[in-house]
N, C-alpha and C positions, 0 to 999 in steps of 0.2 A: 505699386504697379511695376511689373517687370519691364526693363528696358530691352528692346530687341534691335539687334544690329543686322542690317540687310547684307552685311559682308561675312557674317559668321559662317553660314553654310558654305559659302564659296571658299573660305579659308579651310573649312573642314575637308573639302574635296582636295585642296592643295596638300594638306598634311597627310591625308590618306595615301596620296601618291608618293610622298616622301618615305612613308613607313617601310616598304619593302627594300628601298635603297639602304636605309639605316640597318635593317635586319641583316642584310648581306655584308655590309661594310664592317660592323662592329658588334652587333647584338648577339650573334651566334657565339662569339667568344665571351661576351659579357655574361651569358647564362652560366658559364663555368666560374667566373670571378665572383658573382654575387653569392654563391654558396659558401664562400669563406667567411669565417666568423669576424675577421678583421676588415672585411670589404668596406671601402668608403670612397665617395666621390669628393669629399671635402678637401679644398685647398687650404693654404695657411690662413687665409682670411676667415673662412668658415670654421675652421678648427678653433680659432681664437674666439669668435663671436658666439658660436654655439656653446662654448664653455661659459661665456658670460651669461647667456640666456638660461643655461641649465636645463637640458632637455629631459632629464629623468622624471618620469611619471606624467609628462605633459601630453595633452591631446593636440595633434598637429595636422593641419591640412596643407597640402601643396597645391597651389592654384596653377592650372595649366601644367600638369606634371609630366607631359610627354610619356615616356615609358617607365616613369617612377623610379629610375635608378637613384636619384638623389634622395627620394623619400625612403627607399630601402636603407640608405645610409643613415638617415635620421632615426629610423626604427632601431637599427643595430647600435646606434650611439646612446640608446636608453629611453627614447620616447615611449609613451604608452600607446594610446590609440592613434593610428595614422590613416589619413584619408587622402587619396589622390584624385583630383578632378581634371579631366581633359576633354576637349571637344571631339577629338579624333578617335573613332571606334577602332581603327587599325593600331594606333599607338596604345590604346587601352588593352588590346589583345596582347601586344608585346609586353606590356606591364604585367599582365596576369601570368605570363610565362616566367618573367623574371622574379616575380614575387614567389611563385611556386618553387623555383630553384633556390631562392634565398633562405627558405625555411623560417621566414618571419611572417607575421600577420599584418597585411595592409589592405584596407578597403579601397576599391576603385570605382569611380563614378564617371560614366561617359555623359557629359553634359556641356553645353555652352554655359560658361560661368554666368552670363546674363540671364539664363533661364533655369537656374538651379532651384528656384523656389525657396520655401521656408523650412524644408525638412532638416536642415543643418544649422538653423539659427541658434546662437548662444552656446555652441558646443565645443569651441576650440580655445586652447590657451595660446596657440601660436599659429600664424599663417606665414608660410614660406613661399617666397616669390623670387625666381631666379632666371637669369640668362634668356632674354628675349621675350618675356611675357608681355610687357607693357605695350610694345609696338603693335601687337595684334588687337589691342583694345580700342574700339572707336570712341568710347565715352568714359573718361577716367572718373568723372563724378559718380556715374552709375556704378562703376566698379568699386569705388571706395564705399559707396552705400552698402554694397554686398559684403565687403570686408567687415564693416562695422556690425552688420547683422550676424555674421558668422562667429565673431569673437565674443568670448565671455567678458564681463567687466574685469578690467585689469589685464586682459590678454594682449599679446604683442604681434606686431607685423615685423618680419625680418625680410628685408629686400636686399638681394645681392645681384645687381643688374648691370648690363652693359650701359655705358654712359651715352646719353643721346647725342653728345658732341661727335661721336664716331660717324654719325650719318652725314656729316658735312663733307667727308673726304671721298675722293675718287676711289672706287672699290679696289682695284688691283694693286695700285702702288701707293696710294695716299699722297701723291705728289702735289695735288691741288685740291682746293675747296670747290665742290660742284653743287652743293645744296645749301639752302638758307636755313640757319638754325631756327629761325622764327617762322618757317613755313608750316602752315596748318593744313595744307591740302593733302588729300589722299595720295599715297604712293601705290602705283600698280606695276607689278613686274610679271612678265611671262617668259617662259623658256629660260629660267635661271638655273645656274649651277647649284647643285646641292652642296651645303657647307661641310658635310662629312666626306662626300665623294665628288670631287670637281669634274669627274668624267661623266657623271650622271646629270641629265638635263630634266628638270621638273617642268613639264609643259603647261600644267594648269596654272592660271594666274593666282598671285597672292596680293592681298590688300593690307597695307601697312600704314600705321598712323604714328607720326612723330610727336612726341611729348617732351618738351624741354623741361629742365630741372625745375623751373619756376612753377610749371603746371603740377608737377608731382608734389612739390612742397605745399602749394596752395591747397591741394586736396587733402593732404595729411593734416594740415592746420585747420581747414574749414570743417573737417569731420571730428575735430576735438581730440585728435591723437596728440600725445606728448612725445616729442622726439627726444630720445635718450642717447642716440648715437648717430653720427653721420661721418663718412669718410670717402675720399676719392683715391683711385689708384692708377698707376702708370703701367699696369699689365692688362692683357687682353683675355677676357673669358668668353668672348662671343665667337671666336674663330674668324671674325671678319676684320680684325684690326692688327693682324700679325705684322703687316707692313710698317706699322708705326712703332712696334715694340722695340725694334733695334735702333731707332733714331736717337740721337743725342738729346734732342729737345722733344719731349713727348706731351701730348694732351692727356687729360684724364680719360681712361678707357673703360673703367667700371666704377661703381660706387656701392657702398653698403649703407643701409639705413635701418634703424630699429625704432619703432614707435609704439607707445602703449595706449590702450583704450582706457578712458576714465572709469572710475568706479571700483577699482580693486582695493584690497585691504592694504 
């Protein structure tokens, strides 16, 4: 039975409002960059871990792919079939333009991940999850149920995400802790600044869910995945923790995790 979140369509409206802001801020220039054979969004962590994963010939899905710029990088790095899934029809339109400009083949699916159905079950060697995906998910158990269905036996999850501890700190300066790490209540924000263009105000509300590391690990373990890699880093990939990056004493700001589904050779 599919899980349905009452907040998904509200967040779709929010993301559709962000899309033209991003288009104007950086995507128009990105169209030119993705055409290059050596285009990549990978930082030093992804370069190292994708080398370990060995992308060549693998079928890859990026969950909540935004405009698919990272997935284009995955394809150019040697992956075989690549599928991007995102709830925002406006960002999927951006993704189509970027894919066309990139001269690579990437399939794009506009869908709430909770309502994806069974059309893609057991089709992927790798699921790629990065930068700000988990916080939009109301129910992590239902999400990992879907990941389990999508993966072939022996397939892998590669997660490179912002660390949930970042949500503790006051947004502008990080000078004090303003949120409880163990808070499970819904966060609602309205009239917030866009993270690419601080001069742009996104009026429609967003609905955000805090998931501590213990909840993430609990779902990985309870779904029978074998963790083969985990690390934490003192650099910011979210764009929301730059105030902490220059401090002498830093919390973890992002993490990487690789986990394998049982049943492979």
